[in-house]
N, C-alpha and C positions, 0 to 999 in steps of 0.2 A: 377613153379612157386615159387615166392620167399616163398610162404606160406609152398608149400610142401618143398622144401629144408629146411626150420627153424623146421617140423616137423622129417625132416629126420637126422636131427641133435641132436633134442632133443630125437631120439629114440635111434643113437649111443650113444651119451653120456649115458644113463639109463642102457642102457645095458652092458656098458663097468662099470658103479659105483654099479651097484646092484648086478656084482659077485665081491667078496670079493678079489680072486686070480687076477682077472683082473684089477680090482682097485692097488691090491698092486703092481702089475708089472708097471702099469699107473705112480703112485702116490710115491712109495716106500715103502718097507717093513718096514723100521723103522719111516715113518711117521704116527704118533697118534695124529693128532693135536687136543687140547684142545679149541684153540681160533684160528679165523681166520687170527692173524698176524704170526701164529707159521710159523716159516723159511720154514718150510717141503713145505708149502703151496706156499710161494714164488715160492721155488724151482719149483716145481711142474711148477706154472705159466709159469715160465720165458724159463722150457724146451721146455714146448710144444708151447710157443708162439715161440721160435727159428724154432724148426720144421715146424709147421703151419702154421704160418706168413713166415717163411724163412729169416725172420733176429733178433736180440734183440729184445725183446719190451724195449720202453720205461718206466723209472718208474712210470711215471703216468698211462700207460696202467697197469701195474703191478698194482697199487693201485686201479686202477678203478676195475680190475679183485679181487683185496682181496673183495674190496666194495661189490661185488656181490657174492660173499663165505659168507661172513658177513649177507649180508643181506637176502638172502633167505636161508641161513644155519638157521638163529636165527626167522625167520618168522614162524609161524605156529609151533614151538616145533619142526621142522626140525635140521638134525643134518650138520656138516659141510661135511659130505660127499655129501650131498643133495645142498649144495651150490658151492663145488668142480665141478659138472656134471653140474650145472647152467653154472659155469665160460667156462665150457668146450664146452658147447652150444653155448654160446658166441663167443669165438675162432672160432669155427668151423662155425657161423653165417657173421662170421664179412668180412667186403668186402677186410680186407688185408688177408684173408686166398682164398676166392672165385676167387679174382681177381690177376693178375700180375701188384702190382702199381708201380711206377717208380716215385720218387723225384727228386732225382740226387744230385749232392754235385755239390760245384765249383772245377774247374777245378783249380788246381794248377800253372799251364804254363800258361794259358790265363783266369784269373777271369770270362772276359765276357761269359764265357761258360759254362755248365754244363756237368757233367759226369755220369755215372754209380756209386754209391758207389759198396763198393765189395762186399754186401750180393746182392743186384740187378743184377752184374756183375751174380756170381755165380748163381742166380732165373734163369738168362736169359741162361746160358751157360747148365743149366741141362735141362730146359724144351727143348731146343736145342737138345740136344746131347743125351739125355735121355727119353725125353718126359716124366718126372718126376721128384718130388722135388730135392732139393739137399740133397746128406746121407752127414753123420755128417764130413768128410772127408774133403768135398767140404764147410760147411760152416766152419769149423776152418782155412782151407784156405783163406777164406774171413775175419775171426777175427783175423787173423794174419796179413792181410793186402799184401799177396801174390797175389793177384790179382791186384795191381795197377800197374805193370808193363807186359809188353808184354811180356818177358821171363814166368813173371809167370801165366798171361792165355795161353801161349802156354803146359809149362808142367801141368797144370789141364786139359786142355782139351785133351791134349795127355792122362791122365791117365781116363777120361769118354770115351774116344773113344777106349782104351782097353777093356775096361768092354763089358761084351753079351750086356747087358742098351745100347751102345753106335747102335750097329750095327743095334740093333730094333728101337730105336729111329730116325736115320739118314733114315731106311728104311720107316719108319710111316711117319716121314716128307715129302721125295721125292712121297708116294702115294699118300698123300691130296695135293701138290701142284702142 
């Protein structure tokens, strides 16, 4: 149920932020924020959003998460780490993490049609071929626009298939379908 998932997201976030070593690995060893608007907090939220939502966060989404850090961190005398824990819980409990959402973009060759954005295509390829989220290299290919051509998609798909995860992912796909 949704309640069970939210409880799991809270427990995972808590376990990561209660341990100083894990927290430093996530947020960065040089991050010692004194206020919610500290650049290292925004950086952490942007990096986490990119990996977990499989796309860059819009600045309003980052602003909302900074607001969570601020509000939860200042409530009841808690510190900013508690606020960051709550923000990670929000990221993990979001439909953007739980589902593969597709909005698309206008196709420049035919404005009456929509096509996947580079990040949506990266996500689709990764789940199809790896049965997993995109890695850093695939997200970087999406950022650079390499998935906007057939040649770019072929190059990325070839890389994904040459990885051992590619063979496992396709085997899993065919065993379920």
